[in-house]
MIMIZA-815718 format. One line per field, with one value per residue (C-alpha): x, y negated, z; residue in one letter. Coordinates in steps of 0.1 Angstrom, whole numbers. Each point is the difference from the previous one (the first is absolute). Example, Ala and Ser with C-alpha at 12.3 -4.5 7.8 and 13.67 -1.06 7.14 Angstrom:
BEGIN
x <- [123;14] .
y <- [45;-34] .
z <- [78;-7] .
aa <- [A;S] .
This chain:
BEGIN
x <- [141;-6;32;-7;29;2;9;27;18;5;20;17;5;-24;-4;13;-22;-37;-28;0;34;5;-31;12;36;-15;-24;35;19;-28;-25;-33;-14;-36;-14;8;-19;-7;-11;-22;-9;20;-14;17;3;-7;21;2;-26;-5;-35;6;-37;-28;-36;-35;-17;-26;-24;5;0;27;26;30;13;38;30;28;38;18;32;-4;-34;-29;-33;-36;-12;-33;2;-25;22;-9;36;13;12;20;40;-2;24;-25;5;-8;-12;5;-23;14;9;-7;-13;1;-33;12;-20;9;-3;-13;-13;-35;-27;-16;-29;10;36;29;20;39;8;-9;17;4;-5;22;-26;-3;39;-6;5;-17;-28;13;36;-16;14;-39;8;0;-27;-29;19;30;39;19;35;24;11;37;-16;11;-29;-2;21;-8;-27;1;35;-4;-28;18;-24;29;12;-1;-5;14;-17;22;-14;21;8;-1;39;7;-15;35;-21;-30;19;9;38;-5;-11;26;26;-11;-7;36;16;-20;10;36;-5;6;-27;-6;-11;-28;15;-6;23;-22;3;-10;-7;22;-29;0;-24;5;-10;-36;-4;12;-4;-2;-5;-13;3;33;-2;-34;18;34;3;-22;9;-20;7;-15;-7;-15;-16;-18;-25;-27;-5;2;35;17;-14;30;-7;-41;10;27;-25;-32;25;1;-38;-3;-19;14;-13;25;39;5;-17;10;36;-6;-12;25;31;-21;3;34;18;-25;0;-35;0;-30;-5;-20;-9;19;-22;-29;25;-10;37;38;9;-6;-8;-3;-11;-24;-38;-21;-29;-31;20;-19;12;-16;19;6;-32;-19;-8;4;21;5;34;18;32;14;0;29;-15;20;-17;5;6;-35;-20;10;0;9;2;38;7;-39;-17;0;-25;-27;7;36;-5;16;-26;0;5;33;34;20;6;12;12;8;26;-2;13;-33;2;-15;-19;-19;-10;-11;-23;-14;-6;-20;-23;-9;-3;26;18;20;34;15;-9;11;34;4;-14;27;28;17;35;13;25;-22;-29;19;9;-34;-11;30;-14;-35;12;19;-28;-26;27;2;-35;-21;24;9;26;16;13;33;7;-27;-13;3;5;21;8;-3;26;11;28;10;-7;32;-5;31;2;27;-5;8;-30;-20;12;-9;-35;-6;19;19;36;-9;36;6;4;-36;-11;15;-17;-33;5;9;-28;-24;19;11;38;20;33;18;25;9;-35;-17;-21;-9;-30;-11;-44;-16;-27;-23;2;-13;-8;37;16;12;18;-26;-18;39;-2;-35;14;29;-21;-29;25;26;-34;-20;-3;38;1;11;-23;1;-25;-8;24;-5;-36;-30;-36;-30;-25;-36;-35;-7;-33;-15;13;-15;-33;-4;6;-23;-27;7;2;-37;-18;17;-14;-33;-2;16;25;30;-3;28;-10;11;6;-9;-31;-22;-10;-37;2;24;-25;-24;-8;21;-3;-14;28;19;-20;-6;39;-8;24;7;9;38;1;34;14;10;-24;6;-38;-31;-10;30;4;-11;11;-27;-22;-15;8;-37;-2;31;-14;-35;18;20;-36;-13;26;-1;-40;3;21;-25;12;-30;5;28;17;29;21;27;25;13;7;-22;13;-8;6;-16;10;0;32;19;36;8;-8;-38;-6;-4;-27;-3;-34;-19;-26;-22;-24;-23;-25;-23;-6;17;-8;-10;-11;-18;-8;-15;-16;14;13;7;7;25;-20;8;-2;24;25;-10;10;29;13;-13;24;29;-9;-1;34;14;-21;-16;-41;-14;-34;-18;-16;-26;15;-5;32;4;-2;-14;-34;-19;-18;27;31;18;28;22;12;19;0;-16;30;-17;24;-17;-34;-13;-34;-9;10;-30;-19;10;37;-2;-19;28;28;-26;-3;-25;-9;33;11;33;20;28;21;24;26;21;-21;-9;39;1;-25;8;18;15;-2;-4;-35;-20;-35;-6;-25;-31;-5;-34;-35;-15;-35;-13;-29;-22;-15;-20;-7;-23;12;-3;9;26;24;30;4;38;-10;-28;25;27;-26;-6;35;5;-32;6;33;35;-27;-8;28;-12;-34;-10;-26;-16;-35;-17;-35;-27;-38;-29;-6;20;-10;15;32;8;25;11;39;5;31;15;20;26;11;28;26;32;1;-34;-32;-31;-29;-32;-8;31;-7;-35;15;19;-26;-25;27;2;-36;-1;31;-9;-37;17;26;-21;-39;8;-30;2;-18;-29] .
y <- [-22;-16;-12;-7;-27;11;35;-9;-19;33;10;-32;-39;-24;-23;-32;-3;-3;17;-20;-5;39;9;-30;19;34;-15;-9;28;17;17;-23;-6;-3;-19;-7;10;1;29;-24;-34;-17;5;-18;6;39;22;39;0;28;8;5;3;8;2;-5;-34;-7;-18;25;35;-1;-24;4;-21;-1;-13;-2;-9;-18;-5;-35;2;18;-1;8;10;15;30;19;23;36;14;-26;15;-6;10;-14;-26;-22;-30;-28;-36;-23;-31;-25;26;-1;31;5;-20;-31;21;-19;16;-18;8;10;16;33;9;-25;12;-19;15;-12;11;27;38;6;26;3;-13;-30;-6;-3;39;11;29;25;-3;5;37;17;5;-38;-9;-9;-8;-23;10;16;-5;26;2;-11;-37;-27;-21;-36;9;-15;24;-16;10;36;3;-14;-27;-24;22;-12;22;-6;19;13;5;31;7;40;3;-13;26;-9;-26;23;5;-22;10;-8;-34;-4;6;-22;-30;7;-3;-34;-11;20;14;36;24;21;33;18;28;37;17;25;28;30;34;32;19;-4;-12;28;24;-16;-5;7;-19;12;-21;19;-33;-15;-28;-11;3;-1;-7;13;-5;14;-10;12;-20;16;-12;-27;-23;-16;-38;-35;-12;-29;-32;-12;26;-5;-40;6;27;-26;-28;26;4;35;9;20;33;19;2;29;-15;-34;10;20;-35;-19;19;0;-40;-1;26;-2;36;20;25;21;22;29;15;32;25;-10;5;37;12;-4;-1;-30;5;-29;10;-10;2;30;-14;-5;7;-22;-22;-19;-32;-22;-22;29;4;32;-4;23;7;8;12;-34;-7;6;14;9;34;23;30;5;-33;-38;-21;-32;-18;-4;-39;-9;12;26;32;-7;34;-8;-35;-14;-1;-11;35;4;7;10;-18;11;-31;1;-20;6;-14;5;-8;-30;12;30;-23;-24;21;17;-34;-9;30;0;-41;-2;-28;-3;-14;29;10;-31;1;39;-14;-28;22;1;-2;38;-11;-10;27;23;-30;-14;33;-3;-32;12;25;-24;-18;29;7;-33;-11;35;20;21;29;0;32;3;-2;-2;32;-14;2;-19;-1;-39;-24;-29;-8;-39;-11;-20;-31;-18;-37;-25;-38;-14;15;-9;-37;4;10;-25;-29;-4;0;23;13;40;-12;-15;32;21;-21;3;40;-2;-19;29;23;16;16;-6;6;-29;5;-31;-17;32;13;35;-1;28;-7;12;22;-21;-26;24;-28;-3;19;-20;-33;-24;13;-15;-28;-8;8;-23;-32;3;4;-27;-21;-7;-37;1;13;-27;-13;-19;-23;20;-15;-11;-17;7;-10;-4;26;2;18;18;-10;31;-7;-28;4;30;-26;-23;26;0;-33;0;29;-16;-32;14;14;34;19;20;37;24;34;36;13;31;12;35;21;-7;-39;6;-2;-27;-32;5;-30;11;-8;22;32;-2;9;33;-3;26;-14;14;20;2;34;-8;-27;-10;0;9;-38;-8;25;-14;-30;-24;-7;-33;-21;-3;30;-11;-33;14;16;-31;-22;31;2;-35;0;24;-25;-27;-20;-1;-27;9;-3;19;-1;22;1;31;34;29;29;17;33;27;30;8;19;-27;5;-35;-36;-9;-34;-26;-30;-31;-10;-25;15;-16;6;-21;1;-21;-37;-18;-36;-5;-33;3;-36;-3;37;8;33;18;34;17;11;10;-39;-8;26;-9;-40;11;21;-28;-25;24;4;-38;-5;28;-15;33;3;29;19;17;32;21;37;25;16;29;-14;-36;-11;12;-39;-24;14;-18;6;-26;-4;-22;-1;29;22;11;-14;10;-4;-20;11;9;38;27;-2;37;-8;-28;19;26;-27;-13;-33;-27;-16;2;-16;13;-11;19;-17;9;-25;17;-7;-33;-9;16;-22;-33;-29;-25;-28;-33;-22;-28;-14;-41;-10;-7;-41;5;16;32;11;26;21;30;30;25;28;28;36;39;11;25;-33;-9;-36;3;12;-32;-20;11;-9;-33;-8;14;-18;-33;-9;-17;-26;18;3;21;27;6;22;-18;23;32;2;26;1;-22;-18;28;31;34;12;-36;-23;-36;-11;-35;-16;-33;-11;-27;-18;-22;-16;-14;-21;-17;-7;27;-9;15;15;19;11;11;20;19;8;11;21;17;9;15;20;15;4;22;21;2;-8;-26;-28;-33;5;-32] .
z <- [27;33;19;35;7;39;-13;-26;28;17;-31;-11;16;-16;30;-17;-31;1;-16;-28;-11;2;-20;-27;-2;-3;-30;-14;0;-20;25;0;31;-6;33;37;25;42;21;15;3;30;35;30;35;-1;25;16;27;27;8;39;8;-22;12;-12;-3;29;-30;-28;-9;-30;15;21;23;-3;25;-24;7;-30;18;14;13;5;-22;4;-35;-5;-32;-18;-14;7;-1;28;29;34;-7;-36;-16;-23;-21;17;-18;32;5;-25;-26;-40;-18;-36;-16;23;28;32;35;28;36;0;20;-11;17;26;6;-8;-26;-8;-33;-21;-6;-35;-29;-27;-22;20;-4;-40;-10;-27;11;-26;22;30;16;6;37;4;-26;24;25;16;-6;24;0;14;35;-4;-15;20;16;-10;-31;-32;-14;-35;-1;9;-20;-36;-4;-6;-29;-36;-30;-34;-30;-26;-31;-11;-37;-10;-2;34;24;17;17;15;31;30;-8;-36;8;29;-27;-24;25;11;-34;-4;38;-3;36;12;1;37;-11;22;27;-15;28;20;24;-12;17;-4;-19;-37;-21;-25;26;2;-39;-33;-35;-34;-30;-33;-21;4;-26;20;35;-2;36;30;34;36;32;31;29;35;31;-20;25;-22;10;-11;-18;15;0;-26;-24;-1;-4;-30;-15;2;-14;-29;-5;18;27;30;5;24;7;-22;-30;10;-5;-31;-13;16;-18;-30;-1;14;-21;-29;6;2;26;11;36;1;34;-1;19;-23;-34;4;-10;3;-35;-21;-37;-27;-30;-28;10;-18;-29;26;31;27;33;25;4;30;-10;4;-40;-17;-32;-28;-10;-35;-13;-3;36;28;29;37;9;30;-22;-5;-6;-3;27;-18;-36;-2;4;0;31;26;8;28;16;10;7;33;26;42;6;-19;15;-29;-31;-32;-17;-37;-18;-39;-34;-25;-38;-5;-28;17;28;-24;-17;37;12;-32;-5;39;-4;34;-1;30;15;-2;-38;-14;18;-12;-35;-9;16;34;12;-1;27;22;0;31;18;2;14;27;6;6;25;15;8;6;30;15;-2;-2;25;-27;-2;-32;-11;-16;-38;-29;-21;-33;-36;-19;-35;0;-18;18;-20;-7;-32;-16;-17;-17;-14;-8;19;-35;-18;32;-4;-37;3;30;-15;32;13;32;15;6;36;-2;-13;22;29;-17;4;35;7;-18;20;-33;-2;-31;-13;-20;-26;-17;-9;-2;30;2;26;18;5;33;-4;17;-32;-24;-27;-7;-28;-27;-8;-3;35;14;-20;19;37;-7;-16;30;28;-16;-3;-34;13;-6;-35;-23;-31;-29;-23;-32;-30;-34;-16;16;-6;20;3;-6;-6;-31;-21;15;35;0;-17;30;30;-16;-4;39;7;-18;17;36;-10;-6;33;-1;21;-16;8;-6;0;-7;-32;12;8;5;-26;4;-1;-35;-19;18;-15;-31;-26;-36;-16;20;0;-40;-3;17;30;26;34;10;29;19;5;36;15;35;7;-18;6;-27;-22;-33;-23;-3;-30;18;30;7;24;23;1;10;28;11;2;22;24;8;0;27;21;-1;-34;-19;-28;-19;-37;-13;-34;-12;-24;-10;-21;-9;-14;-30;-14;-25;19;35;1;-13;-18;-3;21;1;-19;21;-4;18;14;22;22;26;28;18;25;30;-2;-28;17;38;11;32;7;-31;3;-35;-7;-33;-5;-25;-33;-32;-17;26;-11;-34;3;14;-30;-22;13;-4;-34;-7;19;-27;-28;-5;-12;18;-7;26;-10;25;6;25;19;21;40;-17;4;-33;-3;13;-20;-31;-20;-9;-41;-14;-39;4;19;33;28;30;21;33;16;33;12;4;34;6;-8;24;27;-3;5;29;-21;-4;-35;-20;-29;-20;-31;-23;-27;-25;7;-23;-35;15;3;-35;-17;21;-15;21;-24;19;-11;14;-11;1;25;-20;-6;-12;15;3;-7;24;-9;14;-17;17;-20;0;-7;3;33;-10;-21;16;9;-11;-34;-1;15;-32;-27;13;0;-40;-8;12;-16;12;16;27;26;28;6;37;12;29;4;-4;4;6;12;-3;-36;-16;-16;16;-13;-14;22;-4;-5;5;-15;3;-34;-3;-29;-4;-28;15;-29;-4;15;-8;-19;11;-33;3;35;-13;-33;22;23;-28;-15;38;3;-34;5;34;-18;-24;20;32;-6;22;4;17;33;2] .
aa <- [X;X;X;X;X;X;X;X;X;X;X;X;X;X;X;X;X;X;X;X;X;X;X;X;X;X;X;X;X;X;X;X;X;X;X;X;X;X;X;X;X;X;X;X;X;X;X;X;X;X;X;X;X;X;X;X;X;X;X;X;X;X;X;X;X;X;X;X;X;X;X;X;X;X;X;X;X;X;X;X;X;X;X;X;X;X;X;X;X;X;X;X;X;X;X;X;X;X;X;X;X;X;X;X;X;X;X;X;X;X;X;X;X;X;X;X;X;X;X;X;X;X;X;X;X;X;X;X;X;X;X;X;X;X;X;X;X;X;X;X;X;X;X;X;X;X;X;X;X;X;X;X;X;X;X;X;X;X;X;X;X;X;X;X;X;X;X;X;X;X;X;X;X;X;X;X;X;X;X;X;X;X;X;X;X;X;X;X;X;X;X;X;X;X;X;X;X;X;X;X;X;X;X;X;X;X;X;X;X;X;X;X;X;X;X;X;X;X;X;X;X;X;X;X;X;X;X;X;X;X;X;X;X;X;X;X;X;X;X;X;X;X;X;X;X;X;X;X;X;X;X;X;X;X;X;X;X;X;X;X;X;X;X;X;X;X;X;X;X;X;X;X;X;X;X;X;X;X;X;X;X;X;X;X;X;X;X;X;X;X;X;X;X;X;X;X;X;X;X;X;X;X;X;X;X;X;X;X;X;X;X;X;X;X;X;X;X;X;X;X;X;X;X;X;X;X;X;X;X;X;X;X;X;X;X;X;X;X;X;X;X;X;X;X;X;X;X;X;X;X;X;X;X;X;X;X;X;X;X;X;X;X;X;X;X;X;X;X;X;X;X;X;X;X;X;X;X;X;X;X;X;X;X;X;X;X;X;X;X;X;X;X;X;X;X;X;X;X;X;X;X;X;X;X;X;X;X;X;X;X;X;X;X;X;X;X;X;X;X;X;X;X;X;X;X;X;X;X;X;X;X;X;X;X;X;X;X;X;X;X;X;X;X;X;X;X;X;X;X;X;X;X;X;X;X;X;X;X;X;X;X;X;X;X;X;X;X;X;X;X;X;X;X;X;X;X;X;X;X;X;X;X;X;X;X;X;X;X;X;X;X;X;X;X;X;X;X;X;X;X;X;X;X;X;X;X;X;X;X;X;X;X;X;X;X;X;X;X;X;X;X;X;X;X;X;X;X;X;X;X;X;X;X;X;X;X;X;X;X;X;X;X;X;X;X;X;X;X;X;X;X;X;X;X;X;X;X;X;X;X;X;X;X;X;X;X;X;X;X;X;X;X;X;X;X;X;X;X;X;X;X;X;X;X;X;X;X;X;X;X;X;X;X;X;X;X;X;X;X;X;X;X;X;X;X;X;X;X;X;X;X;X;X;X;X;X;X;X;X;X;X;X;X;X;X;X;X;X;X;X;X;X;X;X;X;X;X;X;X;X;X;X;X;X;X;X;X;X;X;X;X;X;X;X;X;X;X;X;X;X;X;X;X;X;X;X;X;X;X;X;X;X;X;X;X;X;X;X;X;X;X;X;X;X;X;X;X;X;X;X;X;X;X;X;X;X;X;X;X;X;X;X;X;X;X;X;X;X;X;X;X;X;X;X;X;X;X;X;X;X;X;X;X;X;X;X;X;X;X;X;X;X;X;X;X;X;X;X;X;X;X;X;X;X;X;X;X;X;X;X;X;X;X;X;X;X;X;X;X;X;X;X;X;X;X;X;X;X;X;X;X;X;X;X;X;X;X;X;X;X;X;X;X;X;X;X;X;X;X;X;X;X;X;X;X;X;X;X;X;X;X;X;X;X;X;X;X;X] .
């Protein structure tokens, strides 16, 4: 809800409190203020001017030379607006004025002619384009004839207004109106409320002579009132009303439409104006729509109705979807002379169904859905009639044609002051509680310490003791409630081993250069089986589909975090962020049946996705892209941190590159995979080469042993030997490495591959793999004979296991 403070001042006095202090006090009493904005940036020295003379510029076809009276002087101003004309009253920025954007107005010459100031459009004064009335969207703004020459134009245009945005919870529908906010602020500041004028002079003719009302479903529509206003003159609404609508985020259209919107915001009661002559009947029938019945709404779209929708008809065909949108055929236009004004109460559920089914969420439907004040429905219609009489020269017919089975009784809630104090821990007296109820404009009776409260119908959120407890507490002041420190023994909190381990893993990934990402647990049906790890697929799990998803994109619980991570990469690369590395710790959801009868099993996993350049040093002309071995190195570092030994086995996974994907095993158990995304899938996501990994953290945590250990710094020298072995092309370097490690014995502390060669001096189908062997005994100096003996044992072992020959 956007609350214009200048508008609010019409109902209560808030002159003696700043906007920021008022916002803070509103927040402290239970309605959060989400922000404060101003209609426009501050301008200076802008006044109302009268165009005494307007002639074409002598040296330019599209410019006009104007003589403008600004009250204390007459200025010559050159203006290029297409709608400038003699006799208009316009907004003039005098020389020395400052407009939004720190735009300073100076005396200047245009095509050789002097110009002293500027005639301004609303956009130039800081009003957003979407709120500018269409008739002045391409030119300057013209004031009404009663505007005083020389007056402050900024004040007349409400550009000195501040807007408070209220973040309302669903139960506080009473604050969806200016009067509702006025009640709230009046209680906070303890000031009286001034109510709008509803009295209107009516004609002798009766509204019931022109129209009758019939409601076929009284549960869905317990009240329907039809007012008739004749001799309407369509035109612009008064300037102050247009200003307030713009402040509330609504674009002015014409006086009839603006008045219904104004009353909607003032009373919180939606209204609808029909062109009586186009309505096509003297009978209003409110009924359920027929299955597949059609209606063309105000947005010129044909909509198909169902029996769940409530419609307003002329006895034959629908003219409006109740509480949602009117029909195009009975729309008010410039030719309208007689208005049929609807003020009704519609069941919130029915309006919600109509709004949701047709994708029409409007200011009216929002208020109907949350519930309007039953005692304000008819009075809102009277208020609109009063404004139509005053600002559209309408003749209001006597009475109202209505159907009325609406319950307008006030609910009763009882509470005792002792119970309130016991719950709050306070000592608020009966007199103080009575004063709080007075401030809230709530009637009550006091018997001893028992209050019998008659809750106003505007406050439909108050029905039980706890509701009244909240009202007393918030107006009394949450800051005034007593507080005590916890009693008894206490101990400092701490993280569990699992929590600490998760934090350590996150810290490792971030220290390795990855950024944390948090994606939706819900994905689309198509993506739910994409990039699923082999050990998950082996369980023959079925993706769990929601029975009532909000959208197709989020309809199924994920079996892998990777599809949504790829989607995040795609989103950011489309916005010129090409070098990205994400990781996520999250859960996947496993179930053996699609229609689950029990909660799916949740498994904790770690996933990552990397694309683009990993190292970029432009000055050194060094650049390195993400590749398989980079991702493998990151995971090896993680496994070393967890003191886990992992093996890598080439595999094929749907959606992954067949030659650059490896399954990860720990102790013979599959815990995930890593590799490059298949080029076709990369293209689907509009990504370049992208590498991913997916790990089963639950299993890693299960086997992890957090035993502190350390290794002595060696006091004795190590021995390094290189060995190049020629093997068949199909032999894996990892298998040879494992054989070397096993055959070398305890003296071989590390084995690393540092070169793979194929080409000249090697037979076809052969390759050379070079290893570096590190020998070390931390307790003594090694002898050449020991190293040589181990070296020969390695040569024998690789010959026997892999038919490997020492490269000459």
